[in-house]
N, C-alpha and C positions, 0 to 999 in steps of 0.2 A: 298414184293412189294416194301419194301420204300429202301433199298439194289438196287433191279433195276435199280429205276428210279434214284436215286441219280450218283450211280457208273457204273450200267451196262449202261445204254443210252448213256453216253458218250464214252463209250469204244467202245460201235458198232457202234458209228456214226465216230472214230476216226479210227476203223479197214475199215468200208464199204463205211463209207460216201467220197463225192468229195467235197473238198473248191478250189478256187480260187488261184493261185500262190501270187497272191498279191491283192491290194484294188483296184477292178476295178474303173475303171471312169464311166460319165454316157456315154460318148461315146463309152465304152469298152462295157456297158451294154446294149443299141442300138446296135450296130454290132452284139452284141451275139443273141438277138432276134430276127434281123432280118434273118439271116445268117440260112442254112439248119442245123437241128438239129441231131446229131449222139444217142440222148440222153444224152451227157454229160451236159447240161444245163439244164436238168428237174433233175436229180438226186444231181448236184448242188443247184439248188433252195430248193427242198425235205431236204437236210441233210443243211443247214441254217433255214429253216421253224424250223427241229426238234430241231436245236440248240437253236434259240429264244422260244420253248417253253420249253426244260429245263430249262432257263434260268429263264424264268416266273414262272414256278414251284420252284425252287430254291429258288426265293426271298420269296414267300409264304412259302419256308418251314421255310425260317431262321426268318419269322414273328413270325410264331406260334409257332418255338422252344423255341425261347427269351422270349413269353409272358408264354410258361409254365414254363419253369425255373425260371422266376420271381412270376410263382403265380398269375398271370394276364391276364386278359380277351385281348384277341390280339384286335388290331384293324383294324378295317374293311378300306382297301386298295382302294380304285376306282382300276378299273381293275384286281383285284387280286380276286374276290370272289370266282369263282371254284376253283381255282389250293387251297387258302387255306381250303378250306372247304376238299379237297382231302387230303390238307396235315395233314387238324386236324385229318382224318377218319385213316392215316397212323400212326400218331402217338399217336393215343390213342391206337390203336391194339398194337405198339410197347410197350405201359405201362401194357397193359393187358397178353401180352404172359409171361412175369416171375412167373406170376401169376398160368396161365394155366398150363406151365412145372412144377413147384412146385403141384401143388396138383395132378397131376397126378403119380408125384414121390414120393408119400407122404411116408417117412421111418417110419418103425414099431417102433423104438427104440422114436420116437418123441409122436407116438400116447400113446407109455403105459408110457409115462410122465406125458401124459394130464390126465391120470386115476387118478391121483391123486391128479391133480388140479382142475379139472374139471367133474364128474362122469358122464357119458351119462344116459340118460334117461333108465328106466326100460324096455322099450320095443324097443328092438333097429331097428326092419325092419319096422317099420313103414313109411310108404308113406310120412308124412311128420312128421318133429320134433315139429309140435305145440302139445301139450298136455296141457289139462285145469289143471291138477296138478301142472305148472311149476311156480315156482312165482320168478323166475329170471329175469332178465332182457332180452328183445329179439329185435329184427331189422326185419324190411319188407322189401324186395327189391322193389325198383323203377322199373318205366318203362324201364328205360336205361341199366339196369342189371350192377351187380357188381360182384366181384369176393371174394372168402376167403380172399387172400390176402390182398383186398381192405380194407375189415370191419376189421380184425386181425390190421390193420396199422393204423385206425380209433379208433378202441374201445380198443386196448390193446395196442398200444404203438411201436408194433413190428410187420411187416406183416410175420416173419417167425413162428408166431405164429397161422398161421393158420391152423397147424395139430389139435391144441386143438380144433378150433369151429365142423371140421372135425371130430373128436372123439366123440365132444357132440352132434351133429347132423348126426347121422349115413344114415340118409334117404334122405340127400342134394343129388340130381342129380350128376353125373359124368360128368359135362358138364364145360368150361373155365368161361363159366359168367353163374349167375346164375339165373333161369325165373323170370318175375314180379311177386309177391306176394308172393315169397317164405319166409316164416318164420324162421329166425334164432336165436337159443338159444345163447345166450351169456356168459361167464363163469361172477363169481361174482365180478370179477375184472376189469371189464370193465369200462371204464369212458368215461364221454359226453353225456350217454344214455340219449335220448330224447323220445324213444317209450315207449309204456307202460306196464307195469306188467301184466301179464295175472291171470285172477281173481284164490288165492286160493281154495275157496272152487268150487264143479263141479257144472257147471251150464247147462242150460236146452239147448236143441237144437238151439232153438228162442233167447235166451240172448249168445251163443256162435256166431252166425250168427251177432248178432249187434255188438258184439266186433271187431270181424273181420273187421266189413264195417268200424269201426270206426278209426281202427287203422291208423295211420300215414303214408304218402307214401312217399318214396326219390326220388329223380331226381337228378342225376351226371350229372351236366353241361356239356354243350359243348362248342366247340369253337365257337364265332359268338352268343351265350345265353347270352340273359338281365333279367332280373324279369319281365318285362312285357311281354315276349315272353313267358316265362316258364308259367307264369299266366294263358294266352290264350290260348297254349296248353294243359296244366293240367286240367285247372279249368275252360277252356272256358268264363273266361273275363280278359282281360289284364291291366284292372284297380284295380284287386286283387291282383296285385305285393305287395302293402302294407301288405297283410297279409301273404305272403311269407318272406315278408322284419322281419314282428313283430314275425313270427317261429323262425327267426333263426338270432337276432339280438347277440348272443352270437358267433357266427360265420361270419358274415357279417356285418363288421363297416361301409361299406359306400353302398348304392343300389347301387349307381352306378358303382361299382366294385366288380365283380365277374370273376374265373378264371376257364379253363376247368378240369374238372377231381374233382372240389369240388363236394360234397353234398350238397343237401338241402332238410329240411323237407318241405313238402306241407299241409298246411290246409289240412281239409277232406271237403268231401262236402255235398250232402245232408244226416245225419244220425238220423235216428228213436230214439226218447230217450226208454229208456232201459224200462223195464215191471217196475211197481210198485212193489218194495220190494227187486230189486235186486240190486238198489242202483249204484252207478261208478263202473267203471269198476278199478279203483284204492283202492282195496279190501284194506278195514280200518283196520283190523287186519294186513294185509304185508303192511311192513314199507315201504315209496317211496326209490326208490334206491339209491338218494343220502343219505339217512342215512345206509342202508344196507350196502353200500361200503363207508365205514367210514376210511380216508386215514389214512397210519400209523402215529401214533403222532410222530415218531420221525423223522421223512422227516422234511426238513428246510421249505417246506411248508405248513406243517401243522397250520404254525401261521394265514393261511387264513381260513375265516368262511367256515363255511360247503357248504355253498350253494354259494360258489365262482364260481361252473363250469354252474350255471345257467344263463337263461335271463337277461341280463344286462338292464339297464337303469333306470327310475325312477320308478321301481316295483311297480305294482300296480296303475300308471295314468293310465288316461284313456280322450282321447279326442274326447270332443263330435263330432265333426265334421268328423268319423270316422266310414261308415256306415257298413265297414266290416269286422272290428277289433273288436276280443273278447272282450267281455266288462270285466273289470275289475273284476268284483263282481262275474264273472265267477271262481276265481280262488280257491275261497269253495264251489265246486260243490256241487248241491243238493243230497239227498241220503246220507251223511256221516255222519258214526254216528258217537257221540260223540265229535261231531263240532257244535256248536251253531254261523248262523253269524249275525255281528251286526245289530242291524237295521237300523243303516246310510246307512248302503250298499245299500239298497233299494232306487231305485230311489224317491226324494223325492218331484221334482216337474215335469212338464211335461216336461221343454226343456232338462231335463237330460237324461229322458228316452230314450233308444234305440229301435227303431222296431224291432221285431224280424227275422229275415231273414233266409234263407237256409245256409247260409255261420257261422250264428252263434250259436257256441254250447249252448246247452240246458244245464241247471242247472243239469240235471240228468246223461248228457254223458260230461265230460269236456274235454278241448281240448286236443291234446297228450301232447303240449310243454306248457302247465301250469306251470307257479312254482308253487310248491310245498304249502301249507299252512302253513300260517306263524307261528304254535308252530313246522313245521319240518323247516322250513329253515334260521329262523332270530334268528341267537344266540343273540341278544341283545333285545330280545320283553319277554325274561323270565329267571327266576331268579334273580342272585344279580346284572347282569349286568344291568338288565331293573330297579331295583329298585334304583339303584344309577346313571340313565339319562344315556345320550349318550355320545359318543366319543369327541366332542369339549367339553360339558360344563367340562366332565372328564379332558381332555389335557389344559382347559384355569387353573380350580383350579390346577393341578397339576405343570402348569408351573409356577404360581405364589411361589408355593410351595420351587420347587427348586430353583429358584431367592432367597427366603430368607431366605432358609438353606445355602446359599453360605453366604449371610451375617449373618447369626450364626456362622457358623468356624470361620470368621473374628471376631467375639465378643467373640468368645471362650476362656477364661485361658486357658493357658499350663496343662496338667492335666486332664482336665475336657471334659464333652462331653457333644453335644448340645443336647437340649428337643428333643423329639419325643413323637408324640402320644402314649397311650396306652388302652388296653381294646377295648370297642368297636370304639373310633373313629383310632385306628390303623388298625381295619377289614374295617371300611370304607373308608381310605386309601387304602388298597389290594382291595378291591370293585373298585376304581375309575382307578387304574393301570391296573384290568381286563378291564373294560368297555374302556380305553383307546388304549388297545390292541384288543381289538375284532375287531376294523374298524381302518384304519388309516384316519384321517381326517386334517393330519397335509399340505398334498400336497393343500390343498384349497386354505389358504393365498397367496402362490407361484404362486399359477395359475391364481388366481384374481388381483396380482400386474404384473406379464408377462404381462397379457393380458391390463392392464391400461398403461404400457410403452406403448406398440405397440399401443393404442387409442393414448395416447400422442403423440407420434413422427407422425402420421398419421393425427393429428390436428381434432381428433374426439372426441365426447362428450362420457361418459359413456354410454352404452344400460340400458335402465329402467329393473331392473331385479325385478322378484317377487318371486322367490326361489331358490335355490341349494339342489340337491340331491345328496348325498354321497354314493356308493356302494363300493363293492371292489374291482370293476374295473374300473369303472369308473366315472368321475362328468359329471352331468346335471343342466346347468342352465336352467330357464324356465325363457322369456321373456316376457313384455308385450307389446313389439312390436317388429315387424321383423329389424333385425340387421345383416349386412354381418361379419361373426366371425372372429376372430385376433387368433392368434396363442396364447397360447396352443389352444384354443380352436375350433371345426369345426362342422358345421351344414351342412345338407340336403337342397339343393338347394330349395326344396318347406316345407322347415320348418325351416326358420330364424329365430323363436321365441326358437327352443330349441337347446344350443350350449352344445358341448358334451367334453370330455378330457379325457384319461386315466388316471386312479392314480398313474399309473407308467409308467416310460420312458416318461412322455410329457416333451415338448419343454420348458423348463423352462429357462429364464433367471439367471444367475448367482444373489448372491443376493446382490453383490455392486453397480448393476443397480437398481434393486428393491426398495432398501432401499431409494432409490430417489424420490419417488412419495408416494403420500397420499395413506392409506388404500382405496381403491375405495369403499367399501361397509361394512363399521364400523358398524353396527348395524344388521349383520347377525346374527342370533339365532337359536338355534335348538327348533322347536314343538315337533317333535317326531320320529317314525319311520314308514317306512312303512314295509307290511306284508313279504316284502323280506330281510327284518332287514336293508334296505338303511335309511340315517338319513335324514331329511327334514328340511331346515331351511329357517325362512322367513325372508325378509328385512324388518325391523320393520320402516324404511323411505320410503319407497313405499307403505306399508300398510298403514301407518298414523295413525292409530286408530287399535289398535289389542284388540275386547272385550271378557273376557273368561265368560263363565258362566258353570253350574253346579256344580255337587260336591265338585271337588277338584279345585275350580278356584283358590282358595288362594293359594294353594301348586303349581301350573304350574306358578300362576305370582311370586313368591318368587324366585321359578326355576330361572326362566326366568332372574330377578334380579340379580341372584348370577353368572348366566352364562356372563350376558354383563358386571357385574362389575371388571372382571377377562378377560375377552373377549381378545384374541390374532389379532381379524380381525380388532382391532382398535389401532390408537396409540396412542388414548386418547378420554374418552368421561365421560360425566357426566350421572349418573343416580339418579334421585332427587326421594324419597319414601316420601309420605305421612302419619303421623301415623304409624301402627304397619304392613304396608304391607311387609315391609322386615324387620323382626326384627332381631337386633344385627349385622346387615352387614356393616352401617358404622366404627362399632367400629373394624372392620377385613380389611377395604378394604376404608380407611377416605379417599383416593388420586380421587376415582370417585365416591364414594357414598356422597348424603348430604339429611338430613331429615327435613323435614317440619312436623312443628305441624300442620299448618294448610292449608286448602284451598288456600289461601290467598297470601303466601309466596311462594309458589310453583307457581300459575298463575305466579307473579309477575316476576320470574328469568325466564321461559321460555317464556314472551312475549318480557323480555330484549334480552335473545339470539336469537330468530326470529327476534328481530327488526335489530340487532348488521348485523346479516347474509343479510340479506336482503339490510341494506346499503352496505354492502360491494359488492354485489352483482350488485347495480348499480354502485359503483365507476369503476367496476371493466367493466362493459360494459357485463358481462357472462348474458347471457337467462337463465341460472337457475345452478342448485346446479354440474348435473352429467358434465358440459361443467366446470364448474369452478374447480373440481376436477382434470381434466385433462390439466388445462390451465397453469397459472403463479404461480409461489413458492408462495402459500398463504394459506398452508395447517393447519395451527395453526386458519383460520378462519371457517374452515367447521369441527369442531368434533361435535359430538351430542350428544342433549339434549333429553332424555327419561326421561318421569313422567311418574313413578305407581302409582296407586290409586283406592282405592273400590268405584265405582259411587256408590253404597248404602249410601256411607257416602257425597255426595258431593249433593250438588242442585242440579237442572236440569239445573237453567240458569248458573251456572258457569261450569256445564262438559260441554255445550253448546259450551260457551266461550272458552273453551280449547279448544274444537274440530274444530273452528274457526280458532285458531290461528295455529293449525297442517295444517290447509287445506288451507290457504292463501295462494295465488301466487304471486310472485315467491316461489315453498316451499322451505324451511329450511332444516338443519338436525334435527329436531324434533320429537318425536311420541309419540304416548300416549299409555300406557297398561293400562287397568281399569279390574276390575271385577265387578260380578253386579249379582240380582237374575234373570233380562231379560234384553233381546233386543231389545225390539219394539221401542222404541224411541232412535233407534240410527243407524238412515240410513247413511251407507257408510262405516260403521264397518267393519274391518272383524269378524267376529263372531263365536267364537270355544267352544265346548262345551265341557269341560273338565270333563267326568264322566269315571274315570279308570273301574270302575264295570261295562260300559255299552260295553266296546270294541274297538275297531278301529271306527273313526268316518272317513266318507267322505268329504274330505276337497275340499273347488275349490278356486286354486291358487288366490290371487288377483293379477286381471287384465289380467284373462288369461283365454280359457274354458279348462282348464286341471284340473283334478280331481282327488286326490291320497287316498290311504286309510291310515290312521295315528293313531299311536297308540300315545296318547299325553304322552308327557314325564313330571314328577313330582317329586319331592323328597320327601319324607315320612317325617315327623316332626324329627324323631329320626334320619335320613340320612342328613338333612338339619344343625342339631344343631351339628352333629359330625364334618361333613364339615367344619363349623364355627371355631369347636376346633381344628381340623388338622391345620388348618389359625393361630389360635391363640396359638398353639407350639411354631410355630415359631419365636415370639414375645417373649416368654420366656427365662429364667437367663440361663446360662450352669449348668447342674448338674453332678456329680461326676461320677466317671469313674465306669461302674460295673467289675466286677469281670470276667476274663472271662471264656468262660464255659470249664469245667475241660475235660482233653483230658488224655489220656492213657501217662505218664510221658516218657519223653525224655528226656536226658542228651546232655545238652548245652555243645559243644566243646569246649574245649580248645584252646582258640585262643592267638595268641601271643600280647604282650602288644602294644596299640597304640601308636606310636612314631611321633613324627614331627618335621619340619624340619622349622625352623625361615626365614621367608622371609623379606627381606630387601624392606620397599617400598619405591617407587619413591619420594614421596612426607612423609612429615611427618605424623605419621598415626594421627586420629582423635580420639578424645576420644569419644564415642557414647554419644549423650545426654539422660538422665532422660526419659523415658519411662513415659509417665503420662497414668491415667486410660482410657482406649477407652471410649468416649464419646458415649451417647446414640444415638441408631442409626439414621438415617435418614428414613422418608419414602423413600419406594422402591417402583415405578411403577412396577403395576400386569400386565402392559402390556409387559413385557420385557420377551423376548421368554426364554424357558427353556436353563439352559446353559448344552451346549451339552457334552455326556459325551468323553472324552480325549482322545484320541487313542495313546499308546506309540509307538514313532519314534525312541527309543535307537537301533537300529542294533546291530548283534552282533560286527559286527566290529566296530561300534560306542563304544561299551562296552569295547572292547580290547584297543581300542585307549584309554579309559578312565584310564586303566592301565599301558598305558605307560609311559615310563622315559621321563622327562621334554625338552629332546632336540628333542622328536617328535614333532615337528610343523606342522604337519598335522590338518588342521580344526583350524588353533588359526586364533585371530584376530592381530593386528599391536601390536607389542611389545611382541610376542607369549605369548598372555592372550588366553582365549577360545573365540569363537564366537557366538556371539547371534544370533541365528537363527531366521528368520524371519515366524513369523507365517502364516500359510495356514488357510485363515478365509474363503475360499470359500466350502473346502472339508464336505461333507455330512457327517453325524454320523448317519444317519438312513437306512431307506431301501429304500430308494426314494429320487429324491433331494431336494425334499419343505420338507422331514423331517430333515435338515439341519438348526438345530438353533444357535441362536449366539452364538459363545463362546468365552470366555476372552482370552488375551494374554497367551503365554508360553513361558518362558525363557528357551532354551535349550543350554545350557551349557556345551557343552563334555568336559569337565576338566581333563587334563593329571594331574596324582599324582605329588608331587613334588618328590618322594623319589621311589627309585629302586627296594626296598623291596619287594617280590613274596607276593602275598595276601593271607591269608586262605582261604580253601576252605570250603564254607558255607552252600552251596546245599546239602541238602540230596541224600547220594547216594544210588538211585532205585534199583541198582542192590543185596545192603545188606541189605536195608530197608523195599521195598516198592514202590509201585505207590507214585507221588507226586501231590497231584490238586494245580493247582497254578491260584489265584484267585486277585494278587496284580499285574493286570494287564489284556490283553488278558487271557480268561480264558481256561485254557487247562488241559492237564494228561501228567505226564513225569512219565515214569519208566512202563509202562503199559507189561505186559507179553504176552497178548493175542493180536489177530487182530480183525480190525471192517474195515465194507465197510466204505470211508471218509464219505459218506451222511447221517451217522446213528451216526456221531461222536457228534454232536452239543447236540441231546436232550441228549446223556447219559452223556456228560460232564455236563451238567446242573444239572441232577439229582446226579451227583458224587457232585460236589457243596455244593449242596442243603442239602446231607446226611453228608457232614462234617459238614455243622453250624446246622445240625438239627438232630442228630443222635437221634434213638431208637423213632423213630415216627409210625405211622400204616399205612394204605395204603390211609385210608382217607386223611391224613394229604398231601402225598403225591400227590395227585391224586388237592386237591385244591392247591398246589403250583403248580405242574407241566403243570396241563390244567387245570385253573379255570375258573369257569362259565361252562363247559363241563360235558356231562355224559357221564366217559371214561369208556370203555367197558374192563373188566378186562385183556381180551388177549392184550391189546394194552399196560395198565401198564406193565405186566408180561414180553412183550417181549422187551421193553426197560430196564427192570430188567434185563433180562437175557442175552441181547448184552454187558450189563457192566459188568456184572460179567465176563461174555466171555473175554472180553477185558482185564479188571482190571488181571484177570489169578489166577494162585498159589503161594505160598512161595515153596521153595524147599523141604518143606516136603508135599506138595501137597494141601496146606490147602486155600482155595478158599480166596483173600482179601475182597469180597463181601460175606459174610456166605449164604445162604441159608434161606431164613426165616423160613423155618421148622425147623432148626438146635438152633432157639432162644428160649429163654426160656419164652418169652410174646409176640411172633410173630411181632416183630415190626423190621425195615429196620435200617440197620447200619452196616459200612464197620469196616472190622477188624481192631485191635490196628495197625497194620502194616503199614497201609497207613496213610498218612500224609498229609498238604497240609504247602504252605508257609506263610500262614496266620498263622497257630497257631506256625511253627517253629519262624516267625515275633515276637510273644506275648512271646515266652517263652526268647526268645533273650533279649529281651527288659525289662523282669522281671530280667533277671539276672541283666542288668546295672545297675538297679534300686539300684540293695545291691551289687557293686563291685565299686573298687575304680576308678579313674580317669581315666587311661589310659586304664585298663582292660575292664572298661563301653565305654569306646571310641571305642575300636576295636569291642565288642558285638552290639553299636548301627551302627557301621559302617557296619557290617556284617547282621545285621537286613535290612540296605536300599540295600543291593545289591540283596535282594530280591525284592526289588518294582520293576516293569518293566514299571510301567505307572497308572494309574486313573484303584482303584478297577472295576474289571467286564467290564472294556472296550473293547470294538469290536466285542459286540455280537450283536445277532440281536434284532432289536428293539424293540420287539414287546414279546421279552423272558424275564425272569429275573427281573418279577415283584414284585417276593418277595424278592428280594436283595438290594430294598434301603435303609434301615435301618443299617444292616449290612456295604453296602457301607459307613455310614456316619463313623460308628465306625473306619472302615480301614483309613479312612482319616484322622480322627484326629489323629488316633495313628502313623499314615506316618508322620504327620505335627511334632508334638512332637517330634519324635526321629529324625527329618532332621534337630527341632530346637534346640535341645541339644547339636545334634553334632557340628553345624556349629558356636554354641556360643563358645563350648570349644576349635575348633581350632582356632578362633579367639583368643579366652585368649590366646593360645599358641604358638598365629604367625603364625600361618599357613593358611591366608585365601584361598590357593586354593584348599585345602580339605573343607576348608568353604564352597565354591563355591561351588563344589562336594556337600556336603549335603545340602544345599538351593535347588539347581537343581533338585534333588533326590523327595524333597518336593514337588516342582512346578508340577515335573510330575505326579506326583499325583492329587495336589490340584492347578493348574494354577491359583485360583482366592486368593491366602493369602498373604495378605500385607506384616505380617510381617515376612515372607520369601522373601519378597523384601528389607525389611530393611535391613537384613542380607546382600542381594545381593550387597546393597548399600555400605557397609563399607567394603566387600570384596575387591571391584573393586578400591575403595580408598585404600585402604591399598595395592591395587598393582600400585597403578598410573593407573590405566586403565579408565579417566575419561570419554572417548569416549564410553566405552560400558557401562559406569553407565549410561552415557545418552540417550541410547538406551532403557536400562532396563527400566529407571524413562518414557520414552514415550510409552515404551508396556503398562506400569502400569496406565499411563495418560487414553490410549486406553481403556483398562479395565473397570476400574471405570468408564470412560463415558459408554460405554455397560452397565452396573449395574446401573445409572442411580444416581450413589454415589459421594460424593468428597473426595479425598484422608484424609486418616486419618490426625490430627494434629501432632501425635509422627513422619509419615512417611515425612511431610513436614518439619518438625525440622529440622530431621536427612539432608535431601538434603538439605538444606539453609546451616548448618554448612557444609557441603563438599564440598559447590561450595564457600566456603569461602576461602577452602583450597587449593582448584582446581590450 
């Protein structure tokens, strides 16, 4: 029909229609109408009308087709309503046609294939596919009808897998579209399933009927539909569009934007409660679908939490004025065995209770699309990840640790190693890294700063923020007042107090623009997580006074103090602690923490801070703090001051005086966090009952009508002490280098002696001044972002150029010297733009060698020896004999690297390193091991490079001795250099540095390799020492070009090492290239500014002496 209208009609009109020879004038039309007609005028008029109708339809068809291709709802064009409906019907039929044809021509081979993937039910001729014993996912066809092709494309990712559905459901009718109400069983690997699981135990006829009535209905959107139209049509109430939106927030981002062909789940209508004793239709013994279908752990996407496909948003939050929205407490449906709802989940006051309505599911019959219970869906709420705190706390501590370890590396003496945590502190650091990767929180700061930039440009003040909720897919800001959103946030027109932003792909501004604004909400602190694992952060400035009660109140208070003292949301803040409220915190983070012996000193400090900021607001004429932070550049005046105290130790009048200071208008950047046994005398305070044993609490967000279920975050006494110990090790002196792990002996190749050619400098050589012992390190601001993983930028061509003779001047600076490349400071290093951390400047001097003698081969020959796991740069495997799908490589490479550094350990160690905090099923671990074994292959004798565990004497994992790594080869070469004469040692050091391709373990997924931090630090130390030894040797031999090459190799691995810059300066001076020396000095200044430290005295002395000789 579509082809007939689009093509057939104009062809017919061209063949049989009549048209005038030219464009008639008005006089010609009048004469034709007044003259006798032989039918010519009538046929011409009919032809013109037909052409007009055809053009009318084509215009509508173009509008509908364009909307369909963009997966958007077609705009309603005035005057085109009728042809738009016709075009929508014809286009919809065109889309259904391929699936109907495919169903009619089901190939036998496809059915045979599906028999192994999804066995058919035991009764193949049943009239309907639904059986009470089926425990897998299923789908109920909606009123608009669907095809098997549609279902296969939606749930299985490929419409061509419709044959599997046909084989699993032999009783389906042989029609182009499935009738309404048809229940289709889905394979176990179906994704995005939101329908209920059938009960595992046989049910009575009455129970089965109730379950059938409770099943979710789906509706396929047609052109011109809206959520209110669908609600009116299917639910009888157009105002229930919010219910439909709430049930489909994972597929509908904007309630005003749906597109034809999209399937939406409809909330069920009146549903009778299940009979007593029957429980929920979610059988407690049958795991929810998102658990039973665990994603393959070796896929790159496996790093997302298990609940990522579920409904997104605030998770567990409930707004009071939403009469038709299922209450958040229904997430834990009644009748479920083995689960105990927290008492706080019951409404505690009349104003929080919602009247029961026919549209609200009862406790015994959960809504079909309600999120799974917290124990099933929240990876951060159980096990080690829960015990160690949320992602913001982990990210803050690890950021401070990373910055301090950079300075540790600078202070380290050559041949020694930095101090690293051991025993319980090492376990705590590993758990922190696991918590950091469980939920990506790095984007929140970039999103808030981007919004602040846009608000500043629009001369708007910051909106009042109550809380932020970070989920795996989106960030939600809950405001206390409605405000129009700014990028990267959006909001529904009727929900301007709820701003949302995706955690990936958000429209973030580059860091150089956001660095110019003050942190908009510096007192954001994580209070806990909801039942979906979404992290809840309160703005303590907005709350004013947070009062903690309950058995765990002291643990929660010191956890908040620790997080804020290291927080990356604040450029600077002050944490004042009275007495032992945050023990030993000042010792580890003195730049932000002040301890007061009594309340008098703390009250004086916070009053002075408050008065000073009020005076600054008056001088600027700013109405409040939120306006001042987006106004003139006075960022230093608005740093927060937070007071932590135990209210039981403070007199009532003194506490009231502190509360008056915090609440005094105009408000300043001050907040009060207290603990106490009661809260009766604290009107206006945000009271949180901190009792971990009681389960989640119901928290009313300050200044809003939004309630969330919150599992309060609190470090145990042991974890708090170990976290401080991790920080303490960053202040410790260096330690002797440990002996390398024993590896199968491999001969170090005989290398030709390293010879140098003396370079006559353009200026007289300058003798380096004596290097004084390093001065004690300055205090490092813990707000410094984590130094990003440095990605190697030396391409193969650049490496080839490095071996070119002197005459090759490509890439050289003036005077034939190597150019110092500009640093890319905006490139992200993590999974999203927000994960881009501040990185120090790195000098990439691609230095051509002075001599033309060929370099010896130092890489391991994979054809002769075996595969090589490369870790000194981007991680990969060279010389594997087998094959593997590209999407499976990353996890297999990580497993190979871990096995090279941790041989002969059992499966518990493998699971904890590769999949920390997860209950890894054996089949997924075995699948990864098997893929790696197949990929590595076998040697010429057929012996596998990854022996099966059954062939080992103690059932432990280990790679074959023939498998090598660049790190072990590096260690063999440097060990040989330590006992070899000068020229031979230099050749071996050069061969070792040839293996370095960048920072160890660079270019990896930011949520992987949490186990590699300590090994990476050891590698960096060894590389820097080798580079410094070789560069010093080259300078002593009068070869500054090769000294440049060696120093640059070291800077590729550790661009923060100031001792290598000193060698770089001397080499440039020996070559007479003082412009390159100046550029390198500027880069070092930039790096030191980012680190918040001054240039070392020995470096300043070298630059001063070299500048005199310039």
